[in-house]
N, C-alpha and C positions, 0 to 999 in steps of 0.2 A: 517543355515549351515547343509549340508548333506554330505554323504560319497563321492559323486562325487566332491564336493567342496574341501574336504580334500585331495583327491588323485591328485588334480591339484596344490597343494602347492609346492613351490620351497624352499628347505632348506636355500638357500642363502638369501632369503627374510627375514628370521627370525634370521639370524646370529648375528645381532647387535641390537636387540631389545628384551625387556622382554615381554613374553606372560603372560597375567593375568591368575589367577586361574580359573576365570569364563570362559575364552575362552578355556582353556584346558579341563575343564569339559564338555563344549559343544562338543569337539572332542570325548570324551568318549561316550557321548550320541549318537552322529552320528554313532559311530562304534558299538552301542548296547553293550557297555562294562561296564555299570554301572547300578546297581539295588538297590532300596531302598524299604523296605517293605511298603505296602499300609496302614498298621494300622488295617486292618480287620483281626481279629484272625483266620478267616476261610482260609485265603490265606497262601500258603507255606512260609517257611523261609529257610535260608541258613545253611548248615552244613559245617563249615570250616575244613581245613586240620588238625587243632589241635583237632578236635572233638567237639569243642564248637559250640553253636548256635549263629547266628547273624542276624541282621535286615538290613544288607546292604552288598554289594559285588562289588568289582572292578575286572574285568577280563582284566588285562593289556595286555595279549597276543592278544586280539581282536583289540587292537590299535597298538601294537608293531610289529605285523606281516606285517604291511605296512612299507616298508623300509624308505620312506621319513619321515613319522611321527616319527619313532624311532629315526632317525637322528636329527630331530628338537627338540624332547623332551630331547634327550641326550645332545644336545648343550645347551639347557636351563638349565639343571641341572649342566652341567660343568661351565656355566657362574656364577651360584649361588655359586657353590663350590669355584671358583676362587675369587669371591668377599669376601668370608669368610676367605680363607686360604692364600690369597695373592699369592706371588711368591714361596711359599713352594713347594718343588719338590715332584712329585708323580711318583715313579718308577714303581710300580706294581698296577694294579687294579684287585680285586678279586670279583667274583659274585657267586650266587647260581644257580643251575639248577631249572627249565628249561627256563622259560620266561626271566629270568635275564641274560642269556648268551649273546644274541645278543645286548640287551640294555647295559649291562656292557661293551661290546666291543666298542659300539658307544661312551659311556662316556669316556672310556680310550683313544680313538683316539682324542676326543675333548679336553681332558686335556693334550695331548702330552705325555702320559705314555709310557714307553718302552715296558712293557709286560702286557698282559691281560690273565687271566686264571680263571677257575671256579672250585669249588669243585664238587664232584660226590656223588650221593645218595648211601648210604650204602646198599648193597644187602640183608643184614640180619637184619637190624634195620631201620625201616621207619623214626625214629626220628633223625637219625645220618647221618653225611656226612663223606666223605673220602678225604684226600689230600695225594696222593702218587705218582704222576707222575713227578712233578717238585720240585726243591728246590729253595726257595727264598734266595738269598745271604744275609749274615749277614749285617745289616746296611741299606738295601734297604727299602725305605719308601713304605708302603702298604696302600691302601685305599679300603675300602669295599663299594660296590654299590649293592643296592637291588631295584628291580622294584616295590616291594610291601612288606610292613611290617604291621602286625596286632598285634601279641603277642610277637614278637621278638624271637619266637622259632627257626625259620630257620636261622635268623640272628646270633643268638648265636651258633647254630650248625656249621655254616660256620667257625666262628672264632675258635671254639674249635677244629674242624678238622684240620685247618691249623696249629694251635699251636701244636697239637699232632703229626701231620705227617711231619712237616718240620724239617730238621736236625739242623737248626739254630734258635735262638730266632727271633721272628717276630716283626719287628718295625712297629706296626700299627699306622697310623696317628690318632689323636684324633677326627675323624669325620666319619660319615657314610652318604653317599648320597643315598636318597630314592626318587623314582618317586612318589609313592602314599603311604602315611603314614596314617593308619586308626586305631589308638589305641582305646581300649574300653573307655578310659577316657583321656581327655586332661586337662592340657598340659603334654606332654612327650617330653622333649627336649634333653635328654641324654639316651643312653643305656650303662650302666657301666660308663666308663670315656670318652666315645665318643659322641660328639655332633651330633645331627640329623640335616641334611641339606636336606630339602624336597621341592618338587614342589607343590604337592597337599596334603593337610592335612585335615582330617575330622574325627570326632568322630563317630565310629560305634560300638555299644555294642557287646560284645562277652561273653557268659556265658555258664557254664556247662549245659547239657540237664536237669539235675534234678533241676536246678534253673531257667529254661526258661519258662516264662509265655506263650509263643506261643506253646511250647510243651504241657504244661498243658491244654491249651484250645483245643488241638487236631490238631493244625497246623502240616502239614507234613514237614519234613526236606528233603532238596535236596542238593546234592553236586553241586555247581554251574558249575564247569568245565565239568561235565558229564551230567548234567540235567538242562542246562540253559533255554531251552524252557519251561520245566515244572515249573521252579522257577519263571520266568518272565511272563509266560502266553503269550509269543509272538510266532508267527508261525515261 
């Protein structure tokens, strides 16, 4: 499987079948969107958005930038969500910026939601989100979608922002749809009272720098989104 193969996919061919985790992982590999540390302490390792160190990384945007792949993966997640929640109505879908925006929109469309919207990054607080453009009507059912979750930091910030910024109480459905779920330790099947529904799930450790064995051995930390070539060693 290579990138040219993926770009020839037709979303309609995947609409009524489940794609295996192994197949989806091969798509990430073909898009150069997944990295795992070699085990050699001299090689660099990842610095996550949270500031923690990690031995693995998924760059979902490298896959989701391809419109047809985003649609296929969104339909796959929507199928899994529907198999879990049944005919329960989904009025609104909320996602986080930035890679989650187009993916969340695709999931919303696949689920038949009436409205899709996303939070915004707080200009003065990198750990916070804002919700101040729209009002979710009281009683509307709201589903959160994330393209990637590691420590739940962004996931929780989205929910907190919507709860704080919305003029009415928010009726969150007790589920969260996630494309790639990579918690430091499995199993993690709930965040708060919301059940995780995910397509790809793998354990990738994340620790503070002062507890990172790779840092202690002299391994350089790189932020994957801005230093992908240095992290992976690929041209």
